[in-house]
KEGU-618636 format. One line per 8 residues: number of its first residue (from 1); their letters; for each residue x, y, z of C-alpha. Coordinates in nm, 2 decimals. Each point is the difference from the previous one (the first is absolute). Layout:
% KEGU-618636
NUM) A) X:Y:Z ~ ...
***
This chain:
% KEGU-618636
1) MNIVIAGA) -0.42:0.51:2.23 ~ -0.22:0.29:0.03 ~ -0.07:0.12:-0.37 ~ -0.21:0.29:-0.13 ~ -0.10:0.00:-0.37 ~ -0.14:0.30:-0.18 ~ -0.24:-0.10:-0.30 ~ -0.22:-0.26:-0.08
9) GKVGEVLC) 0.06:-0.09:-0.34 ~ 0.09:-0.33:-0.15 ~ 0.36:0.03:0.16 ~ -0.14:0.10:0.31 ~ -0.25:-0.31:0.00 ~ 0.27:-0.21:-0.03 ~ 0.21:0.13:0.25 ~ -0.26:0.00:0.25
17) RDLASENH) -0.13:-0.37:-0.09 ~ 0.35:-0.16:0.01 ~ 0.17:0.22:0.27 ~ -0.31:-0.05:0.26 ~ 0.02:-0.39:-0.07 ~ 0.35:0.02:0.14 ~ -0.10:0.16:0.31 ~ 0.10:0.33:-0.05
25) NIMLIEPN) -0.21:0.30:0.17 ~ -0.14:0.18:-0.29 ~ -0.14:0.35:-0.01 ~ -0.14:0.12:-0.34 ~ -0.05:0.33:-0.09 ~ -0.26:0.09:-0.29 ~ -0.23:0.29:-0.09 ~ -0.27:-0.22:-0.15
33) ESRLDQFI) -0.20:-0.09:0.28 ~ -0.19:-0.31:-0.14 ~ 0.33:-0.14:-0.15 ~ 0.14:0.04:0.35 ~ -0.27:-0.18:0.16 ~ 0.01:-0.29:-0.26 ~ 0.35:-0.04:0.09 ~ -0.04:0.00:0.37
41) NLYDISGI) -0.28:-0.26:-0.05 ~ 0.19:-0.22:-0.26 ~ 0.35:0.00:0.20 ~ 0.14:0.01:0.36 ~ 0.08:0.35:-0.02 ~ -0.12:0.36:0.18 ~ -0.05:0.31:-0.21 ~ -0.03:0.37:0.01
49) HGNGAMFD) -0.19:0.19:-0.25 ~ 0.21:0.31:-0.14 ~ 0.29:0.12:-0.24 ~ 0.30:-0.21:0.10 ~ 0.24:0.31:-0.05 ~ -0.17:0.19:0.26 ~ 0.21:0.05:0.35 ~ -0.32:-0.01:0.22
57) IQTEAGVD) -0.10:-0.31:-0.18 ~ 0.34:-0.16:0.03 ~ 0.03:0.07:0.37 ~ -0.35:-0.15:0.05 ~ 0.09:-0.30:-0.17 ~ 0.31:-0.04:0.19 ~ 0.26:0.03:-0.25 ~ 0.24:0.18:0.25
65) TCDVFIAV) 0.07:-0.36:0.15 ~ -0.06:-0.21:-0.29 ~ 0.26:-0.22:-0.13 ~ -0.08:0.04:-0.38 ~ -0.21:0.28:-0.18 ~ -0.10:-0.11:-0.36 ~ -0.14:0.26:-0.23 ~ -0.16:-0.15:-0.32
73) TRNDETNL) -0.30:0.25:-0.11 ~ -0.04:0.08:-0.32 ~ 0.17:0.32:-0.01 ~ 0.38:0.03:-0.01 ~ 0.01:0.32:0.18 ~ -0.21:-0.09:0.30 ~ 0.22:-0.32:0.02 ~ 0.29:0.20:0.03
81) IAAITARK) -0.14:0.28:0.24 ~ -0.16:-0.32:0.21 ~ 0.35:-0.16:0.00 ~ 0.19:0.30:0.11 ~ -0.26:0.10:0.30 ~ 0.02:-0.37:0.13 ~ 0.37:0.03:0.02 ~ -0.01:0.33:0.19
89) LGAKFTVA) -0.25:-0.13:0.23 ~ 0.23:-0.28:0.10 ~ -0.10:-0.32:-0.24 ~ 0.30:-0.22:-0.01 ~ -0.03:-0.11:-0.39 ~ -0.18:0.18:-0.25 ~ -0.12:-0.14:-0.34 ~ -0.17:0.23:-0.29
97) RVRDPEYS) -0.13:-0.12:-0.34 ~ 0.13:0.25:-0.27 ~ -0.12:-0.06:-0.39 ~ 0.07:0.28:-0.17 ~ 0.29:-0.04:-0.27 ~ 0.15:0.35:0.07 ~ 0.03:-0.12:0.40 ~ 0.15:-0.31:-0.08
105) KQMSFLRE) 0.32:0.18:-0.11 ~ 0.09:0.15:0.33 ~ -0.09:-0.30:0.25 ~ 0.33:0.01:0.15 ~ -0.05:0.38:0.09 ~ -0.33:-0.05:0.12 ~ 0.09:-0.25:0.23 ~ 0.32:0.16:0.13
113) SLGITLII) -0.15:0.35:0.01 ~ -0.35:-0.08:0.13 ~ 0.10:-0.30:0.22 ~ -0.22:-0.21:-0.15 ~ 0.12:-0.35:0.07 ~ -0.15:-0.20:-0.34 ~ -0.13:0.18:-0.31 ~ -0.18:-0.24:-0.23
121) NPELEAAQ) -0.16:0.01:-0.33 ~ -0.24:-0.28:-0.13 ~ 0.05:0.10:-0.37 ~ 0.38:0.00:0.03 ~ 0.00:-0.35:0.19 ~ -0.22:-0.16:-0.25 ~ 0.22:0.16:-0.30 ~ 0.31:-0.16:0.15
129) EIARTLIF) -0.20:-0.32:0.06 ~ -0.10:-0.02:-0.37 ~ 0.36:0.07:-0.12 ~ 0.14:-0.28:0.21 ~ -0.28:-0.22:-0.13 ~ 0.12:0.09:-0.35 ~ 0.39:-0.08:0.07 ~ -0.14:-0.37:0.10
137) PSALQVES) -0.29:-0.02:-0.23 ~ -0.08:-0.37:0.11 ~ -0.07:0.13:0.36 ~ -0.34:0.02:0.13 ~ 0.14:0.24:0.28 ~ 0.33:0.13:0.10 ~ 0.11:0.07:0.36 ~ 0.27:0.22:0.08
145) FVHGRVNM) 0.25:0.02:0.31 ~ 0.29:0.17:0.10 ~ -0.08:0.34:-0.15 ~ -0.10:-0.21:-0.33 ~ 0.33:-0.17:-0.01 ~ -0.13:-0.33:0.06 ~ -0.31:-0.11:-0.23 ~ -0.21:-0.29:0.10
153) IEVVLQKN) -0.22:-0.12:-0.29 ~ -0.31:-0.24:-0.06 ~ -0.02:-0.19:-0.31 ~ -0.23:-0.32:-0.10 ~ 0.19:-0.30:-0.09 ~ -0.13:-0.15:-0.37 ~ 0.02:-0.35:-0.09 ~ 0.28:-0.15:-0.17
161) TAPVDVKL) 0.25:0.27:0.12 ~ 0.32:-0.07:0.18 ~ -0.07:0.11:0.35 ~ -0.29:-0.25:0.00 ~ 0.01:-0.37:0.17 ~ 0.35:0.04:0.15 ~ 0.10:0.01:0.35 ~ 0.14:0.35:0.11
169) KDHKGRFG) 0.33:-0.15:0.12 ~ 0.03:-0.12:-0.35 ~ -0.02:0.36:-0.14 ~ 0.31:0.13:0.14 ~ 0.23:0.13:-0.26 ~ -0.27:0.00:-0.26 ~ -0.16:0.33:0.06 ~ 0.31:0.21:0.16
177) DVVICIVI) -0.09:0.18:0.32 ~ -0.35:-0.05:-0.03 ~ -0.19:-0.04:0.34 ~ -0.31:-0.18:0.00 ~ -0.19:0.16:0.33 ~ -0.37:-0.12:-0.03 ~ -0.20:-0.24:-0.17 ~ -0.39:0.04:-0.02
185) RDDRVMIP) -0.15:-0.29:-0.09 ~ -0.39:-0.05:0.02 ~ -0.03:0.32:0.21 ~ 0.26:-0.15:0.24 ~ 0.32:0.19:0.06 ~ 0.31:-0.16:0.07 ~ 0.36:0.04:0.09 ~ 0.17:-0.23:-0.23
193) DGETILRA) 0.32:-0.23:0.09 ~ 0.22:-0.21:-0.21 ~ -0.25:-0.29:0.00 ~ -0.26:0.23:-0.18 ~ -0.13:-0.06:-0.35 ~ -0.14:0.25:-0.20 ~ -0.33:-0.08:-0.21 ~ -0.14:0.17:-0.29
201) GDHVMVTG) -0.28:0.24:0.11 ~ 0.25:0.10:0.33 ~ 0.01:0.38:0.07 ~ 0.37:0.05:0.12 ~ 0.16:0.32:0.18 ~ 0.36:0.02:-0.10 ~ 0.28:0.24:0.03 ~ 0.36:0.03:-0.12
209) SPGEVRSF) 0.20:0.22:-0.22 ~ -0.23:0.20:-0.25 ~ 0.16:-0.18:-0.32 ~ -0.03:-0.34:0.16 ~ -0.37:0.03:0.13 ~ -0.09:0.15:-0.35 ~ 0.18:-0.32:-0.16 ~ -0.20:-0.22:0.27
217) SKLCQPDL) -0.33:0.18:-0.08 ~ 0.07:-0.07:-0.38 ~ 0.03:-0.35:0.11 ~ -0.33:-0.05:0.16 ~ -0.21:0.21:-0.26 ~ 0.20:-0.03:-0.36 ~ -0.24:0.22:-0.19 ~ 0.05:0.31:0.21
225) DKINSAVI) 0.33:0.16:-0.09 ~ 0.15:0.35:0.02 ~ -0.29:0.26:-0.04 ~ 0.12:0.25:-0.24 ~ -0.34:0.20:-0.07 ~ -0.32:0.10:0.18 ~ -0.37:0.17:-0.02 ~ -0.10:0.21:0.29
233) IGGGKLTD) -0.38:0.06:-0.02 ~ -0.05:0.33:0.21 ~ 0.19:0.28:0.08 ~ -0.01:0.10:0.36 ~ 0.27:0.04:0.26 ~ 0.09:-0.35:0.01 ~ 0.06:0.01:-0.37 ~ 0.23:0.30:0.04
241) YLLARLVK) 0.20:-0.18:0.30 ~ 0.02:-0.32:-0.24 ~ 0.13:0.18:-0.28 ~ 0.26:0.14:0.15 ~ 0.13:-0.32:0.11 ~ -0.06:-0.18:-0.34 ~ 0.15:0.24:-0.23 ~ 0.34:-0.04:0.19
249) MRMKLKVI) -0.07:-0.38:-0.10 ~ 0.02:0.12:-0.37 ~ -0.36:-0.19:-0.06 ~ -0.20:0.08:-0.29 ~ -0.31:0.15:0.15 ~ -0.36:0.12:-0.07 ~ -0.24:0.15:0.19 ~ -0.36:0.03:-0.08
257) EIDTENAD) -0.20:0.28:0.22 ~ -0.36:0.12:-0.05 ~ 0.07:0.36:0.13 ~ 0.17:0.25:-0.22 ~ 0.14:0.19:0.25 ~ 0.19:-0.29:0.16 ~ 0.12:-0.12:-0.33 ~ 0.14:0.33:-0.10
265) RLAIKYPQ) 0.17:0.00:0.35 ~ 0.17:-0.31:-0.04 ~ 0.07:0.06:-0.34 ~ 0.22:0.31:0.10 ~ 0.15:-0.16:0.28 ~ 0.10:-0.35:-0.16 ~ 0.07:0.08:-0.37 ~ 0.16:-0.34:-0.06
273) TEIIFGDG) -0.33:-0.17:0.09 ~ -0.30:-0.04:-0.25 ~ -0.27:0.16:0.14 ~ -0.34:-0.05:-0.14 ~ -0.33:0.20:0.05 ~ -0.29:-0.27:0.00 ~ -0.25:-0.26:0.22 ~ 0.25:-0.29:0.09
281) TKQSFLNE) -0.31:-0.19:0.11 ~ -0.14:-0.06:-0.30 ~ 0.12:-0.32:-0.18 ~ -0.03:0.16:-0.36 ~ 0.24:0.28:0.09 ~ 0.24:-0.24:0.18 ~ 0.02:-0.20:-0.35 ~ 0.05:0.28:-0.18
289) EHFSDYDA) 0.30:0.13:0.20 ~ 0.13:-0.38:-0.02 ~ 0.02:0.00:0.37 ~ 0.07:-0.41:-0.04 ~ 0.32:0.04:-0.18 ~ 0.14:0.13:0.34 ~ 0.14:-0.23:0.25 ~ -0.20:0.16:0.30
297) VIPLTGVD) -0.32:0.17:0.06 ~ -0.06:0.19:0.34 ~ -0.33:0.15:0.04 ~ 0.00:0.28:0.25 ~ -0.31:0.18:-0.03 ~ -0.19:0.11:0.28 ~ -0.28:-0.28:-0.03 ~ 0.09:-0.35:0.12
305) EENILIAI) -0.27:-0.17:-0.20 ~ 0.12:0.19:-0.35 ~ 0.39:-0.14:0.12 ~ -0.13:-0.36:0.06 ~ -0.15:-0.02:-0.34 ~ 0.29:0.17:-0.20 ~ 0.21:-0.26:0.18 ~ -0.21:-0.29:-0.10
313) YAYRSGVK) -0.03:0.13:-0.32 ~ 0.40:0.04:-0.06 ~ 0.04:-0.33:0.12 ~ -0.22:-0.18:-0.21 ~ 0.17:0.24:-0.28 ~ 0.32:-0.17:0.04 ~ 0.16:0.28:0.21 ~ 0.30:-0.19:0.22
321) KTITKVNR) -0.04:0.21:0.33 ~ -0.29:0.17:0.14 ~ 0.03:0.21:0.30 ~ -0.34:0.15:0.15 ~ -0.07:0.27:0.27 ~ -0.30:-0.08:0.21 ~ -0.09:0.20:0.29 ~ -0.30:-0.16:0.13
329) TDLLKILD) 0.13:-0.32:0.19 ~ -0.32:-0.17:0.01 ~ 0.02:-0.04:-0.36 ~ 0.31:-0.25:0.04 ~ -0.19:-0.27:0.14 ~ -0.16:-0.06:-0.33 ~ 0.30:0.04:-0.25 ~ 0.15:-0.33:0.02
337) NVGLQSII) 0.03:-0.20:-0.35 ~ -0.14:0.27:-0.21 ~ 0.33:0.08:-0.19 ~ 0.15:0.28:0.25 ~ 0.36:-0.02:0.06 ~ 0.17:0.27:0.24 ~ -0.24:0.21:0.20 ~ 0.08:0.36:0.18
345) TPQRLIAN) -0.18:0.12:0.28 ~ 0.13:0.36:0.07 ~ -0.22:0.04:0.34 ~ 0.12:-0.38:0.11 ~ 0.38:0.09:-0.10 ~ 0.01:0.28:0.22 ~ -0.19:-0.13:0.30 ~ 0.21:-0.30:-0.02
353) HIIRFIRS) 0.31:0.23:0.00 ~ -0.11:0.23:0.31 ~ -0.12:-0.33:0.19 ~ 0.37:-0.16:-0.09 ~ 0.13:0.34:0.15 ~ -0.20:-0.05:0.32 ~ 0.10:-0.35:0.04 ~ 0.34:0.09:-0.04
361) IENSQGSN) -0.01:0.27:0.30 ~ -0.19:-0.24:0.20 ~ 0.24:-0.31:-0.07 ~ 0.32:0.20:0.03 ~ -0.07:0.12:0.34 ~ 0.24:-0.18:0.22 ~ 0.08:-0.24:-0.23 ~ 0.26:-0.03:-0.33
369) VSAFYRLL) -0.26:-0.03:-0.22 ~ 0.08:0.30:-0.25 ~ -0.29:-0.05:-0.24 ~ -0.31:-0.21:-0.01 ~ -0.24:-0.12:-0.31 ~ -0.27:-0.20:-0.07 ~ -0.12:-0.18:-0.33 ~ -0.28:-0.19:-0.11
377) DGRVEVLQ) -0.24:0.15:0.22 ~ 0.20:-0.06:0.33 ~ 0.08:-0.39:-0.07 ~ 0.36:0.07:-0.07 ~ 0.24:0.24:0.21 ~ 0.33:0.17:-0.10 ~ 0.24:0.11:0.26 ~ 0.31:0.19:-0.01
385) FKVKGNCC) 0.23:-0.03:0.28 ~ 0.33:0.20:0.05 ~ 0.24:-0.25:0.17 ~ 0.16:0.11:0.32 ~ 0.37:-0.10:0.08 ~ -0.14:-0.22:0.28 ~ -0.21:-0.20:-0.23 ~ 0.06:-0.35:0.10
393) EVNIPLID) 0.00:-0.17:-0.35 ~ 0.27:0.24:-0.19 ~ 0.30:-0.15:-0.19 ~ -0.16:-0.33:-0.04 ~ -0.10:-0.11:-0.36 ~ -0.34:-0.06:-0.05 ~ -0.01:-0.34:-0.08 ~ 0.08:-0.06:0.37
401) LKTKPGLL) -0.27:0.21:0.13 ~ -0.33:-0.12:0.07 ~ -0.29:0.22:-0.03 ~ -0.36:-0.02:0.17 ~ -0.25:-0.16:-0.26 ~ -0.23:0.23:-0.23 ~ 0.27:0.23:-0.08 ~ 0.29:0.07:-0.25
409) IACIVRDG) 0.28:0.23:-0.03 ~ -0.06:0.21:-0.35 ~ 0.31:0.21:-0.01 ~ 0.28:0.16:0.21 ~ 0.12:0.42:-0.06 ~ 0.32:0.02:0.09 ~ 0.20:0.33:-0.04 ~ -0.26:0.08:-0.28
417) KIIYPHGA) 0.04:-0.32:-0.21 ~ -0.29:-0.25:-0.02 ~ 0.11:-0.33:0.07 ~ -0.25:-0.28:-0.10 ~ 0.10:-0.31:0.27 ~ 0.14:-0.32:-0.05 ~ 0.14:-0.27:0.26 ~ 0.33:0.17:0.02
425) IQILPEDD) -0.12:0.34:0.07 ~ 0.07:0.13:0.35 ~ -0.22:0.27:0.17 ~ 0.23:0.29:0.14 ~ -0.07:0.27:0.20 ~ -0.17:0.31:-0.12 ~ -0.14:-0.20:-0.28 ~ -0.35:0.06:-0.06
433) VIVVTTKH) -0.20:-0.34:-0.04 ~ -0.30:-0.04:-0.20 ~ -0.24:-0.30:0.14 ~ -0.34:-0.12:-0.13 ~ -0.23:-0.17:0.20 ~ -0.36:-0.14:-0.02 ~ -0.07:0.04:0.37 ~ 0.06:0.29:0.21
441) KNFQDIDD) 0.21:-0.12:0.33 ~ 0.05:0.35:0.14 ~ 0.38:-0.01:-0.10 ~ 0.19:0.29:0.15 ~ 0.37:-0.09:-0.09 ~ 0.16:-0.22:-0.26 ~ 0.09:-0.26:0.28 ~ -0.37:-0.05:0.01
449) IFEKNRGQ) -0.02:-0.16:-0.32 ~ 0.26:-0.29:0.09 ~ -0.09:-0.33:0.22 ~ 0.18:0.03:0.30 ~ 0.25:-0.24:0.16 ~ 0.18:-0.05:-0.33 ~ 0.21:-0.32:0.01 ~ -0.15:-0.12:0.32
***
């Protein structure tokens, strides 16, 4: 695909690297000439020096014939103008990053009236991710599918807990409609079958109804129960979006913010939340605020190192759950085994969202793949198929169907209802089927996941 990207910030860098590695033709527009040259030398891309919102620059970049135009500069208005201009020039799909909370209130209006295909907000994405993680406190990460209606969570199995040392086929009925989709053991990723035995220390990704997934996660880590209270360090845009969600969850909340103007703004906007003016990076101040009495601590300052140190201190002070915002992805390589739990990277979230969007376009052209995701650094793929009436395997119980190795049917969506599969369930026309696989096999249709010549 021909893709034009305006903006060479952190999101632009992830997009250039990942999309170029997948053999897309990337044209980068960037006003900082040294930054542009750096990206051209690092990645297999072309570039143009200039303002990505300008008509003549976009024309020179070939926006009129591109498949996707992505505006991820630091300025919301520049991104909106750039996306509108690209749409008028003839770009098939346009994407704009917009961060201002005021704009977030009218996302649908902006998309429909301005003709922008996708408007995405990193802080809003991160807030949604944090809220999902608090709903499943044992989860290291939560992935959402089918417009947020299907969740897949990653948990670590502890010693002497119910799921450990038992074959999966013997789990049936013990945990309700929970489907264990992925097992990560010693950095090896597996799609399990009935003979798989779970071990202590395994990372497993499971899906199912929210209540039963929550019950399963409690069994895996009994010490992490429901989160009823949280301390947030930092009062920026992300905190603003997050409070709007956590207030609805009726949690006891405290925000510590060092800027008086931000603290006053949040206090007026969220009167039911305790807003404290002070330096949340100081251990003595945190102790004065009895931060260890809260179930969760969420450092959201603008400095990664401060967030990491706060989270480690909270963990060692006995706080049950920490969620840490880290923007510099190079730091993640050295963060193992230091007491950090869930890590949120807004730039990575938004880049992944855009990449999933592009892959969905690419994989849905000429196929029945309606959605496409990659997890665990691309080692696992999740595909959503729309089942047509001519599918060879409809109206047959799943127990009688033989799928290709290395994949699993995670769930079926039928008339808006989520069905978690068992042997008697049948796939019907117009179903949406969610399939998890460890290897990309270029599936174009639901029929592709089944072994051919069944019964012969």
